[in-house]
C-alpha positions, 0 to 999 in steps of 0.5 A: 620583561618578567612582568610582561610574561606574568601578565601574558600568563594571567591573560591566558588563564583568564581567556581559558576561564572565560571560554571553558572554566564556567562551563560544567558541561564538557559536551556544550559547544559555543556557537560561532555566529555566521554574519555572512550575507548573500544574494538570491537571484530569480530569473525568468525562463529566458534568463532575464532577471525577475527579482534580486534579493540582496543582503540576506543573512545566512539561514534566512528563510525566504518565500519563493513567488509563484509566477504565471505563463499562459498555457503552462504550469509553473513547476518551481525554481531550478538551481541546476540540481533541484527545484524549489518551491515555497520556503527556501533557506539562504546558504550561499549566493544562488541563481534560481530559474523559473521552470514551466511545463505544458499544461497537460494535467488537470488538478484541484488546488486545496488551501488550508491552514496547514499547507497548499496542496494539489490533487491531480484528477486527470491527464490530457497529454500524450507524453511517452515519458512522464515525470509528474512534478512535485509542485503545481503553481506553487502547490505541493502535489500530494495526491493522484486521484481516482482514475486520474491517469487511467488508459494513459499511453505513456511508457514510463512514469516518475512520481514525486515522493511528495505524493501521499496517496495514489487512489484506486485505478489511478493508472489502470489500463495503461497499456503501454506503461512499462516502468513506474518509479518514485523520485525526490525528497519526501515533502508535506505536513501531517497534524497529529497528537503525540505523547510527551515521550514521543515528543521528547524522543523526536527533540532529543534525536534532533537536538541541533535542529529543534529550537523555538523560533516563534512563540514559547512553551509557556504560551502552549503554541510555538514554531520550531526551526527548519530542519526539525521534524516537528514544524509547529506545536499547535497546542499542549494538553495536560492531565494529572494522575496520581500526582504526576502530570502527563502532557500530549502535544498537537503537532505539525510534522514536516515530512522532509525531516520526519522519517517514520514510514507510512508516508505513501499509501497506494490503494488497490488496483492503482496499477491494475491491468497494465499489460506491459508493466514489468518494473515498479520501484516503490519508495522506502516510505511505502505504507504497505504493499498489497498485490491488488495494487498490481491486479491483472498486470500479467508481466511484472518481473521486477519489484523493489522497495528502496530502503523499506525495512518491511520487505525483502526481495529474494530472486525477484519474489517479495517476502517480509523482512524476516523471510517468513511471509511470502508476499508476492510472486511476480506475474511475469516470471516464466518458471513452470515450477516454484519451490517455496523456501523452507522457513516460510510460515505464511502466504498472503492474499493474492500472493500468486498471479501467474500464467506459467506456473504448473507446480508449486512445492510447499515446505513443512514450515508453512502454517497458513495460506490466505484463501485467495493465494493461488486462485490466479495461477491459470496454468497450475496443475498440482501441489507437492509437499517436499518436507514433513508437514504437520499441517498440509498434505496433498492427494493426487496434486490437490492441497488439503490440511489435516483438519479435513479441509480441501484448501486448493484444487489446482486451477488447470488440473487435468480431468473433467470429473472429481470425487471429493475424498470421503473424509473431507469436511469442508471446501475452503474459501476459493478452493475451486476458483477459476477452475478451467477443466472440471465439468462435474463434481461429486461432493460425497456425503460428509461435506459440512461447509462450502466456503466463500467464493469456493466455485467462483469463476468455474468455467465448465461446471454447470451443476452442483449437487450438495449433500444432506450433510452440508449445513453452511454455504458461505458468501458468493460461492458461485459468483462469476461461474457457469453454475446454474443448477444447484440441488440441495438435499438437506431436509428439516424432516430427515436432517433436523434443519435446512442449509444456512446460506449467507445473505451475501450471495448476490445471484440476480445476475446469475439467476441459478435455480435451486431444488430443495427437498419437497418436505422442506420446500416451505421452510426454504422459501420462507427462510429470511436468508433464502427469501432474500436471494431472489432466485427460483426455488423449486421442490426437488420432485420438479427436477427433470 
């Protein structure tokens, strides 16, 4: 018995040695191979068996077939909770049933070496609640094309996170649309060149998922296991500098596992002029938000960004993640006064689109305002500053900066006549844009510059009398306005030169008439920029 116990002790020591004694890395884990086998059953829509795949090892990748049904779109294979397409990994016994939908989408199928994708180009249905599928005929839906759903009549739409691009005007003028949201997992592939450090960072962060399944590092091309953000290494390039070799990798990234942002791009005006739209729930991987996406949609009240780290929504208003950049004040908010929070440093392009705001109060922290930030506030009557500011001031409700620029004249400020303060040196971009009440304006004698779009859309102004001090008129300064007579006083003889006018002033539709000093008439009509305006230019003596 004594010898038996000694034998057991020695055997125990030997087992421990075999399992762990030769392993100098305490973190190394010995995998236990799972040899379980399972069956995947594919059923037709009516429950009959389409195909049974038996005796499959756990972890096996199978490629699901695409089946056809006349007049319908094949969406994929449903397991009761998710719909699957193309590559599928076996983990258990499972039954998948074919899913079809009415063929209401017009689409283009694209096949390349990387993936099979579908671009939706049109819509012929009359659904009121639309869920756009993430696959069509087995092809990944990754694009909604230009004007694809324009003038549609649905009330709600769900867009799959497989979509990487929503193009210009994709849902524009959809009058009944109330809500837009995104669903499902991120899918798709991206071919990109990455550095050695980027490659190492991805592999190190996904050590358990990034093993080579096909090919080798030595061959320079290989496939990695399902679950790794890098699906495939297409090529490896090397360069040696100062005795050190640097590598770069041409890789294919799998968006299911590659979690970096900038996945979904939504272009300008995609949801413009949707008069019933109130709610839009953007996905976490939205590349960037631009208020032009929602241009002229007047009733937006709720905007969210899932877990996107770039934006924060506070009291329904969209800010940058650090609260210093005001991105978007939703158009459907009903407040008449808005106090921009102290700490905000910058206001972005088209940040405000409102029919209700009458007063905006500005903090002392504010440093920069995009030129068009306030031009779409149709009821705005005044600005005010509620903290000491070293950059901005107001005079009778009009916003100026301390550099003697008129920044913004409220769109709906009362009064039909305005006299520019004598110290004003420039009129900023969009300063009088969409003005509703002004009929006449006195620009004084000290104005140097009229900014781009300065009088865009002015409803009642018909005449501009521009002083001799003005040296520059920038782009599209009267576009879409009622201004038809422009009097220029700057003279070569008296002032030493003519007014520079931007060549980006398409006036063929407006057809205004310019009057210039008699002594400089030839200088104006012979000037390259003035001659390319294609407008009438007359000596000022002909002005009646």
